[in-house]
C-alpha positions as CSV (number, residue, x, y, z in Angstrom):
1,M,0.0,0.0,0.0
2,K,1.3,3.4,-0.9
3,T,0.6,4.9,2.5
4,F,1.3,1.9,4.7
5,T,5.0,0.9,4.3
6,A,5.9,-0.5,7.7
7,I,4.5,-4.0,7.5
8,A,5.5,-7.3,8.6
9,A,7.1,-10.6,8.9
10,L,7.4,-13.3,11.6
11,A,9.2,-16.5,12.2
12,A,8.0,-20.0,12.4
13,T,9.8,-23.3,12.7
14,V,7.8,-25.4,15.2
15,L,9.5,-28.7,14.9
16,A,7.2,-30.5,17.3
17,S,3.4,-30.8,16.7
18,P,1.4,-28.7,19.1
19,T,-0.6,-30.4,21.8
20,P,-4.1,-31.0,20.5
21,T,-6.7,-28.5,21.7
22,E,-10.4,-28.6,22.1
23,E,-12.4,-27.6,19.0
24,L,-12.9,-23.8,19.1
25,V,-16.2,-22.2,18.6
26,P,-16.0,-19.3,16.1
27,R,-17.1,-15.9,17.3
28,A,-19.5,-15.7,14.3
29,S,-19.9,-17.2,10.9
30,A,-21.0,-15.4,7.8
31,S,-23.1,-17.2,5.2
32,L,-20.7,-17.2,2.2
33,T,-19.0,-20.4,1.0
34,A,-15.4,-20.3,2.2
35,I,-12.8,-19.9,-0.6
36,T,-10.3,-22.7,-1.0
37,V,-7.1,-23.2,-3.0
38,K,-6.7,-25.8,-5.7
39,G,-3.5,-25.8,-7.7
40,N,-2.8,-22.2,-8.7
41,A,-6.3,-20.9,-8.4
42,F,-9.0,-20.0,-5.9
43,F,-12.3,-21.8,-5.8
44,Q,-15.8,-21.1,-4.4
45,G,-17.1,-24.6,-4.0
46,A,-16.6,-26.2,-7.4
47,N,-16.4,-22.9,-9.3
48,R,-13.2,-20.9,-10.1
49,F,-13.1,-17.7,-8.0
50,Y,-11.6,-14.5,-9.4
51,I,-11.0,-11.5,-7.1
52,R,-12.9,-8.4,-8.3
53,G,-12.2,-5.8,-5.6
54,V,-10.8,-2.6,-4.1
55,D,-8.5,-1.7,-1.3
56,W,-10.6,-0.1,1.5
57,Q,-9.1,2.0,4.3
58,P,-11.0,5.3,4.7
59,G,-8.8,7.8,6.5
60,G,-5.6,6.2,5.2
61,S,-2.5,6.3,7.4
62,S,-3.0,9.9,8.6
63,K,-6.3,9.0,10.3
64,L,-6.1,5.4,11.2
65,V,-9.4,3.8,11.9
66,D,-10.9,0.4,11.5
67,P,-13.7,0.7,8.9
68,M,-15.2,-2.6,9.9
69,A,-15.7,-1.7,13.5
70,D,-18.4,0.9,12.6
71,T,-21.7,-0.3,11.2
72,T,-22.5,3.2,9.7
73,T,-19.3,3.2,7.7
74,C,-19.8,-0.4,6.5
75,T,-23.4,0.3,5.4
76,R,-22.4,3.5,3.6
77,D,-19.5,1.9,1.7
78,I,-21.0,-1.5,1.0
79,A,-23.7,0.3,-1.0
80,E,-20.9,1.7,-3.2
81,F,-19.2,-1.7,-3.5
82,K,-22.4,-3.2,-4.7
83,K,-22.7,-0.6,-7.5
84,L,-19.2,-1.6,-8.7
85,G,-20.1,-5.3,-8.6
86,L,-17.3,-6.2,-6.2
87,N,-16.8,-9.6,-4.5
88,T,-13.7,-8.7,-2.4
89,V,-12.2,-5.9,-0.4
90,R,-8.8,-5.6,1.2
91,V,-8.4,-3.8,4.5
92,Y,-4.9,-2.9,5.7
93,T,-5.4,-2.3,9.4
94,V,-8.1,-3.4,11.9
95,D,-8.6,-3.1,15.6
96,N,-8.3,-6.7,16.8
97,T,-10.1,-5.8,20.1
98,A,-13.3,-4.7,18.4
99,N,-16.2,-6.8,17.4
100,H,-16.7,-7.2,13.6
101,D,-19.8,-9.4,13.5
102,A,-22.1,-6.7,12.1
103,C,-19.8,-5.5,9.3
104,M,-18.7,-9.0,8.2
105,G,-22.4,-10.0,8.1
106,L,-23.2,-7.0,5.9
107,L,-20.3,-7.9,3.6
108,A,-21.5,-11.5,3.4
109,D,-25.0,-10.4,2.6
110,A,-23.6,-8.4,-0.3
111,G,-21.5,-11.4,-1.5
112,I,-18.2,-9.8,-0.5
113,Y,-15.1,-11.4,0.9
114,L,-12.3,-9.9,3.0
115,V,-8.6,-10.1,2.4
116,L,-7.0,-8.8,5.6
117,D,-3.5,-7.5,6.4
118,V,-2.7,-8.6,10.0
119,N,-0.1,-5.9,10.7
120,T,-0.5,-2.4,12.0
121,P,1.9,0.5,11.9
122,L,2.7,-0.1,15.6
123,Y,2.9,-3.9,15.4
124,S,4.9,-4.7,12.3
125,L,8.3,-5.7,11.0
126,N,11.1,-3.2,10.6
127,R,12.6,-4.0,7.1
128,A,15.9,-2.3,8.1
129,T,16.4,-4.3,11.3
130,P,14.0,-7.3,11.1
131,F,15.5,-9.4,13.8
132,P,14.5,-7.4,16.9
133,S,11.1,-6.5,15.5
134,Y,10.3,-10.2,15.2
135,N,9.3,-11.1,18.7
136,T,6.6,-12.5,21.0
137,V,4.7,-9.2,21.4
138,Y,4.5,-8.8,17.6
139,L,3.3,-12.4,17.0
140,T,0.8,-12.2,19.8
141,N,-0.9,-9.3,18.1
142,I,-1.0,-11.1,14.8
143,F,-2.4,-14.2,16.3
144,A,-5.1,-12.2,18.1
145,T,-6.1,-10.7,14.7
146,I,-6.4,-14.3,13.3
147,D,-8.6,-15.2,16.2
148,A,-10.8,-12.2,15.6
149,F,-11.5,-13.1,11.9
150,A,-11.1,-16.9,11.6
151,G,-14.7,-17.5,12.4
152,Y,-16.1,-15.7,9.4
153,T,-16.4,-17.8,6.3
154,N,-16.1,-14.7,4.1
155,T,-12.5,-14.1,5.4
156,L,-10.9,-15.0,2.1
157,A,-7.3,-14.7,3.1
158,F,-4.7,-13.1,5.4
159,F,-1.7,-11.1,4.3
160,S,1.4,-11.7,6.4
161,G,3.1,-8.6,5.1
162,N,3.0,-5.8,2.6
163,E,6.0,-4.5,0.6
164,V,8.5,-5.4,3.3
165,I,11.1,-5.9,0.5
166,N,10.9,-2.9,-1.7
167,D,14.4,-2.9,-3.4
168,D,17.5,-5.1,-3.6
169,T,19.0,-3.9,-0.4
170,T,16.0,-5.0,1.8
171,T,16.0,-8.7,0.6
172,P,17.7,-9.9,3.8
173,A,14.3,-9.3,5.5
174,A,12.8,-12.1,3.2
175,P,13.3,-14.9,5.8
176,Y,11.2,-13.0,8.3
177,V,8.5,-12.4,5.7
178,K,8.5,-16.1,4.9
179,A,8.5,-17.0,8.6
180,V,5.5,-14.9,9.5
181,T,3.5,-16.8,6.8
182,R,4.6,-20.1,8.2
183,D,3.8,-19.2,11.8
184,M,0.4,-17.9,10.8
185,R,-0.4,-21.1,9.0
186,Q,0.9,-23.2,11.9
187,Y,-1.3,-21.2,14.3
188,I,-4.4,-21.6,12.2
189,A,-3.8,-25.3,12.1
190,A,-3.0,-25.6,15.8
191,R,-6.1,-23.7,16.8
192,K,-8.2,-26.0,14.6
193,Y,-9.6,-23.2,12.4
194,R,-10.5,-23.9,8.8
195,Q,-7.7,-23.7,6.2
196,I,-7.7,-19.9,5.6
197,P,-5.1,-19.0,2.9
198,V,-2.1,-17.0,4.0
199,G,0.3,-15.2,1.7
200,Y,2.3,-12.1,1.1
201,S,1.7,-8.8,-0.8
202,A,4.9,-7.9,-2.6
203,A,6.1,-4.7,-4.1
204,D,6.5,-4.9,-7.9
205,V,10.3,-4.8,-7.9
206,N,11.4,-5.8,-11.3
207,S,14.9,-7.0,-10.2
208,N,13.6,-9.5,-7.6
209,R,9.9,-10.0,-8.2
210,K,10.4,-13.5,-9.5
211,E,12.9,-14.4,-6.8
212,M,10.5,-13.3,-4.1
213,A,7.7,-15.4,-5.6
214,E,9.9,-18.4,-5.8
215,Y,11.2,-18.0,-2.3
216,M,7.7,-17.9,-0.8
217,N,6.9,-21.2,-2.5
218,C,10.1,-23.2,-1.9
219,G,11.0,-25.6,0.9
220,S,8.8,-27.9,2.9
221,A,5.0,-27.7,2.9
222,D,4.7,-25.8,6.2
223,E,7.1,-23.1,5.0
224,R,5.4,-22.3,1.7
225,S,2.6,-19.7,1.2
226,D,-0.9,-20.5,0.0
227,F,-0.8,-17.7,-2.6
228,F,1.4,-14.8,-3.8
229,A,0.2,-11.3,-4.6
230,F,2.0,-8.1,-5.7
231,N,1.2,-4.5,-6.2
232,D,1.4,-3.6,-9.9
233,Y,1.1,-0.1,-11.4
234,S,2.8,-0.9,-14.7
235,W,-0.3,-0.6,-16.9
236,C,-0.9,3.1,-17.4
237,D,-3.7,4.0,-19.8
238,P,-3.6,4.1,-22.7
239,S,-1.8,0.8,-22.9
240,S,-2.1,-2.8,-23.8
241,F,-1.4,-6.3,-22.6
242,T,2.0,-6.2,-24.4
243,T,2.9,-2.5,-24.0
244,S,2.4,-2.7,-20.3
245,G,4.7,-5.8,-20.0
246,W,1.9,-7.9,-18.5
247,D,2.4,-10.5,-21.2
248,Q,5.9,-11.1,-19.9
249,K,4.8,-11.3,-16.3
250,V,2.3,-14.0,-17.3
251,K,5.0,-15.8,-19.2
252,N,7.4,-15.7,-16.2
253,F,4.8,-17.1,-13.8
254,T,3.3,-19.7,-16.2
255,N,4.6,-22.7,-14.2
256,Y,4.1,-21.1,-10.8
257,G,2.3,-23.4,-8.4
258,L,0.3,-21.0,-6.3
259,P,-2.6,-18.6,-7.0
260,I,-1.4,-15.1,-8.0
261,F,-3.4,-11.9,-7.9
262,L,-2.8,-8.2,-7.9
263,S,-3.1,-6.8,-4.3
264,E,-3.0,-3.3,-5.7
265,Y,-3.4,-2.0,-9.3
266,G,-4.6,1.1,-11.1
267,C,-1.8,3.5,-12.4
268,N,-2.9,7.2,-12.2
269,T,-0.2,8.7,-14.3
270,N,-2.8,9.5,-17.0
271,T,-6.6,9.4,-16.9
272,R,-7.7,6.1,-15.6
273,K,-10.0,4.1,-17.8
274,F,-9.1,0.8,-16.2
275,E,-8.5,-0.8,-19.6
276,E,-6.4,-3.5,-17.9
277,V,-9.6,-5.0,-16.4
278,A,-10.4,-6.6,-19.8
279,S,-7.0,-8.3,-19.9
280,L,-6.9,-9.3,-16.2
281,Y,-10.1,-11.4,-16.5
282,S,-9.4,-12.8,-20.0
283,K,-7.8,-16.1,-20.9
284,D,-4.6,-14.1,-21.7
285,M,-4.1,-14.1,-17.9
286,T,-6.5,-16.4,-16.0
287,A,-4.3,-19.5,-16.4
288,V,-1.9,-17.7,-14.0
289,Y,-3.8,-14.8,-12.4
290,S,-6.9,-14.8,-10.2
291,G,-8.0,-11.2,-10.5
292,G,-7.0,-8.2,-8.4
293,L,-7.8,-5.3,-6.1
294,V,-7.9,-1.7,-7.3
295,Y,-6.1,1.0,-5.3
296,E,-8.0,2.6,-3.7
297,Y,-11.6,3.1,-2.6
298,S,-11.4,6.6,-0.9
299,E,-9.3,9.6,-1.8
300,E,-6.6,10.0,0.8
301,G,-4.5,12.7,-0.8
302,S,-2.7,10.6,-3.4
303,K,-5.2,11.0,-6.2
304,Y,-6.0,7.3,-6.3
305,G,-9.4,7.5,-4.7
306,L,-12.5,6.3,-6.5
307,V,-14.7,8.3,-4.1
308,T,-14.4,11.3,-1.9
309,I,-15.7,11.0,1.7
310,S,-16.9,14.1,3.5
311,G,-18.5,13.5,6.9
312,G,-21.1,10.8,6.2
313,S,-21.5,11.5,2.5
314,V,-19.7,9.9,-0.5
315,T,-19.1,11.5,-3.8
316,E,-18.3,9.2,-6.7
317,G,-15.4,10.4,-8.9
318,N,-14.7,9.9,-12.6
319,D,-12.5,6.9,-11.6
320,F,-15.4,5.2,-9.9
321,A,-17.5,5.5,-13.1
322,A,-14.6,4.2,-15.2
323,L,-14.1,1.2,-13.0
324,K,-17.8,0.5,-12.9
325,T,-18.0,0.5,-16.7
326,A,-14.9,-1.7,-17.1
327,L,-16.0,-4.3,-14.6
328,A,-19.6,-4.4,-16.0
329,A,-18.2,-5.0,-19.5
330,T,-15.9,-7.8,-18.5
331,A,-17.2,-11.2,-17.4
332,N,-15.0,-13.9,-16.0
333,P,-14.0,-16.6,-18.5
334,T,-16.2,-19.7,-18.6
335,G,-14.9,-22.9,-17.2
336,D,-11.8,-23.1,-15.1
337,G,-9.9,-20.4,-16.9
338,G,-7.1,-22.8,-17.8
339,Y,-5.6,-23.0,-14.3
340,N,-2.8,-25.4,-13.3
341,A,-4.6,-28.1,-11.2
342,T,-1.3,-29.7,-10.0
343,G,0.3,-26.7,-8.4
344,G,3.7,-27.6,-6.8
345,A,6.7,-26.1,-5.1
346,S,9.3,-23.8,-6.6
347,T,13.1,-24.1,-6.4
348,C,14.6,-21.7,-3.9
349,P,16.4,-18.8,-5.7
350,T,20.1,-18.6,-5.5
351,K,22.0,-15.7,-3.9
352,S,22.8,-12.9,-6.4
353,A,23.4,-9.1,-6.6
354,N,19.6,-8.7,-6.5
355,W,18.8,-11.4,-4.0
356,N,20.9,-11.3,-0.8
357,V,19.5,-14.4,0.8
358,T,21.3,-17.7,1.1
359,G,19.3,-21.0,1.1
360,N,16.1,-21.4,3.1
361,T,17.2,-20.9,6.7
362,L,14.4,-19.2,8.8
363,P,14.3,-17.9,12.3
364,T,12.5,-20.1,14.8
365,I,9.4,-18.9,16.6
366,P,10.1,-17.2,20.0
367,S,9.1,-19.5,22.9
368,G,6.5,-17.1,24.2
369,A,4.7,-17.0,20.8
370,A,5.1,-20.8,20.5
371,A,3.1,-21.3,23.7
372,L,0.2,-19.5,22.1
373,M,-0.2,-22.4,19.7
374,K,-1.7,-24.3,22.7
375,T,-3.4,-21.5,24.5
376,G,-4.5,-19.1,21.8
377,A,-4.3,-15.3,21.7
378,V,-8.0,-14.5,22.1
379,G,-8.3,-11.2,24.1
380,K,-4.5,-10.5,23.9
381,G,-4.5,-8.1,21.0
382,F,-3.4,-4.5,21.4
383,G,-5.8,-2.9,18.9
384,L,-4.7,0.3,17.3
385,T,-2.9,1.6,20.4
386,G,-0.2,0.3,22.7
387,A,3.6,0.8,22.9
388,G,4.3,-1.1,19.7
389,S,6.4,-4.2,19.1
390,Q,9.4,-3.3,17.1
391,N,11.7,-3.1,20.1
392,A,9.8,-5.5,22.4
393,E,11.3,-8.4,24.2
394,G,11.1,-12.1,23.3
395,T,13.0,-12.4,20.1
396,S,14.0,-15.6,18.3
397,T,16.9,-17.5,19.7
398,S,17.8,-19.9,16.8
399,S,17.2,-20.7,13.2
400,S,16.3,-23.8,11.2
401,S,17.1,-24.9,7.7
402,T,14.2,-27.3,7.4
403,G,10.6,-27.1,8.2
404,S,8.4,-29.5,10.1
405,D,6.3,-30.2,7.0
406,T,3.3,-30.9,9.2
407,V,0.8,-28.1,8.7
408,T,-2.3,-29.0,6.8
409,S,-3.1,-25.8,4.9
410,A,-4.9,-24.6,1.9
411,S,-2.1,-25.6,-0.5
412,A,-0.4,-28.4,1.5
413,S,-2.1,-31.4,0.0
414,A,-1.1,-30.4,-3.6
415,T,2.4,-29.3,-2.8
416,A,3.3,-32.2,-0.5
417,K,3.0,-34.7,-3.4
418,K,5.7,-32.9,-5.2
419,N,8.0,-33.4,-2.2
420,G,7.2,-37.1,-2.2
421,G,5.2,-37.1,1.1
422,A,1.8,-36.4,2.4
423,A,0.7,-33.3,4.2
424,L,0.3,-34.2,7.8
425,S,-1.9,-32.6,10.4
426,P,-0.6,-32.3,14.0
427,M,-0.7,-35.8,15.4
428,D,-2.8,-36.7,18.4
429,A,-0.7,-39.2,20.4
430,R,-3.4,-39.9,23.1
431,P,-5.0,-42.9,21.3
432,M,-1.6,-44.6,21.0
433,I,-0.8,-43.9,24.6
434,V,-4.1,-45.4,25.8
435,S,-3.7,-48.4,23.5
436,G,-0.2,-49.0,24.8
437,M,-1.4,-48.9,28.4
438,V,-4.2,-51.3,27.6
439,I,-1.7,-53.8,26.0
440,M,0.7,-53.4,28.8
441,F,-1.9,-54.1,31.5
442,S,-3.3,-57.0,29.5
443,L,0.2,-58.6,29.4
444,I,0.6,-58.1,33.2
445,G,-2.8,-59.6,33.8
446,A,-2.0,-62.6,31.7
447,A,1.2,-63.2,33.5
448,L,-0.6,-63.2,36.9
449,I,-3.1,-65.8,35.8
């Protein structure tokens, strides 16, 4: 996001399976069918799902508020989303101490899913010095956000970070970006939530875009993302599929095993007509891409807004009308869009002048955060206030070059086959312990007869 640059990454190598927990009761459950991952695509039941959405954060970074904690705001803006024919919104920051039942229900009633960033400006990764900012306090706040939204079936996905790597010099932060994704997926599995996809929203850095995508999809099943997204402003109207270079991006990602979508798009260098919409949802791209999110819903001083908000009123701008026309004129392809049903892992990128990462060694999860796999983080979030986490205590004390390969996640079943093994859920040892005791006492009893 243009106005939110301090986002996140965590660490996650939990080598032992967490102790089984009781089945958790969701806070609330919206009525939409949960989105799943199959191969390199999203599905709603048996049907291919394409993201047709906008980025939604009224107030931007200068006036940080949670748009989903206020029913009036939700009702007002959902009416505009429906005019555009959207099925997804992205929110960059929420208050994880607030109740979101009403707004998530209203979104569900309108057929709209949520893609949610779990970081906030106060609780995020420092790309310049990622190690100290990856700590128990940080992870606790992220896990609390997962707890707050895991119960809604229209929570489409979580972003573990946004544009943490924004040039060649910040690539050493990549292991922390990858680790946050793994820890989030481990936490979702440990808390017995449904398999909510977790991935990363990358900056469109030409020199390491492909390396970042490969890195997020290499290694063992529990280390890999469920999808990959990036912010792309390279199509500036008037343009075309080839002039913009989008044809080459499709070519470069043709064999990529995860769903890809645009987490931000909509260049405003010239008058925006959103001509890219026709290509994005055509068979030129749908074998690789699963749609995208236009930046951004409300005008926050950067001239990207589709609408202007004043008090409680909304004024639709020219960009709103242009996007509405473009989306209405562009249907999704029939059938499955030519997706790759097999999926599969990538090879980890090699170290280079543009990619200053060696191998696939990741920091292990801090012990305090690891304990939350058993107890959960419900009620432990800091909301939009607090002292922040970037210099908090409880950092990682070690690293690991291999993953546990035990998390059952949205993409695990497909990618585990490529590694020659099955995707395993955390194992419950209690039945074996009981069986062993029964056998032991049976033998003792037999010996006494």
